[in-house]
N, C-alpha and C positions, 0 to 999 in steps of 0.2 A: 336451889330455890327453896326446897322444903326445909333445908337447914336454916335458912334465913328466916323463914316464917316461924320455925320452932324457937329460934333465938329471940325474935320479937315478942313471942308469947311469954317467954320467961322474964323479959325485962319489965321494969316498973313502967306503968303508963305515963308517969310524969317524965321519965327520961325519954320515952318515945316521943312524947309531945314536944319536948325541948329539942330533940334531934330534928323533927319535922319542921318546927318553927325556924330553926337555924338554917336548914336547907332552903326553905322558902325565902327567908330573909337574904341569904346569900344570892339566890337567883334574882330576887327583886333588886338587890344592890348592883348586880352586874348589868341588868337590863335597863334600869332607871336612867342612867346618863344617855344611853343610846336612844331610848324612847323620847326623852326630853329634848334632845338635840333634833331628832326627827320632827317632833311636834313644833318646835321653834322654827324650823326651816319651812314647814308647811304654812304656819301662821304668817311668817314673813312674806312668803310668796302670795298668799291670799291678800295680805294688806297691800302689797305692791300692785297687784292686779286691780284691787278696788280703787286705790289712789289714782292709777292711770286712767281708769274709766271715769272717775269723778273729774279729773283734770280735762279729759277729752270732752266731757259733757259741759263743763264750764266754758271751754273754748268754743264749742259749738253754739252755746247760748249767746256768748258775746258776739260771735260772727252773725248769728241770726239777728240780734238787736241792731247791730250796725247796718246790716242790709235793710232791715225793716225801716229804719229811720230814713235812709236815703230813698228807698222806694216810696215812702209816704211823701217825701219832698218832691219826688218826681210826679207823683199823683197830684200834688198841689200845683206844681209849675206847668204841667202839660196842659192844663185847662187854659192857661194864659195865651198859649200859642194859637188857639182857635179864635180868640176874641182880641187879639193884640192890635194895638195901634202904635206905630212907630218902631216896632221891633224890640221894645223893652221886654216884653214877655218872652220873646225868643231868646234874648240874651240870658235871662234868668233860667230858662229851660236848658240852654246850652251849658251854663255853669253847673247845673245839677247833673247833666249828662256826663260831665267830666268827673264827677264824684262816682258815677256808675262805672266809669272806665277803671277806677282803682279797685273797687270791691266786688263788682258783679261778675258772674260767669260769662263766658263768650256768648251764650245764647241771648242774654239780656243786652250786652253791648251791641251785638249785631242788630237786635230789634230796635234799640234806641237810635242807632245810626241809620236804620231804614226810615224811621220817622223823621229824623233830621233831613235826610235826603228828600223825602216827599215834601217837606216844607220848603227846602231850598229850591227844588225844581218846580215849585208851584203846581204840584199835582192837584187834580180835582179833589173835592171833599171826600168822595168815596175812597180814593187812594190813601189820603191822610188818615181817614178813620180806620181803614184796614191796618195801616202801620201802627196806629194808636192801639188797636185791639191786640195786635201781635206783641207789642211792648208789654202791655199789661198782663197778657197771658204768660209771657216769659218770666216776668217778675213774680207772678203768682206761683208758677211752677217751682221756681228757685226757692222762694221763701217757704213753701210747703215742704220741700225735701231737705231744707238746710239743717234741721235738727237731727236728721238721720245720717247725713253724710258730711265728712270733713271737706273743706275747700280743695279744689284741684287746680292744676296749672292752666295755662292758656295756650291756644293754638293760633291766636290772632297775631297779625303782623303790624308793622308801624302804620300802614295805610288805614287801619281801623280807628285811628285816633287823630282825626283832622283838627286843625285849628280853625274854628269858625266863630263868627260874631255877626249879629244882626246889623250892627253899625257899619261893619266893613263890607257887607254884602247887601246891596240895595234890593236884591230879589227876595230877601226875607221880608215878609209883610203879613198882614192879616189874611186869613184863609178866604179864598174866593170860592163861591159855590159853583 
């Protein structure tokens, strides 16, 4: 070790600088492709994660807008079943409920079916109003969490989707107090 230090002291500083620069350059030359490849891999992974999150966000927003529009239509149509004459409001409401069957979660479908049942079975006003509130509560809960969670499957069976029409069923009519 001492001999190496003595040799370095006797060498010209320009030569020592050139040797050190060459050694550093060689070291950087060997490590540069490795580090570049590693950085490219990390950058690609971050870009893929960001793209996936943006895509999920865009899908969640589209799902939110779709449900919001149908829920607003339900809000408009449901009023007509309370002041209906001749079942036309009920038919419009039932058409809107069919849209719910396609896009809404099970809780909203079940609440809409409960309201339809209360109308069909001519329940008193208090029963219909309770079913009405339950439907709006289910829609509100769904729309509030939609931007946070992706859609999930269903547990409903075929009996959750009856074919109904106010014109086919004479018991659909205006609400009686």
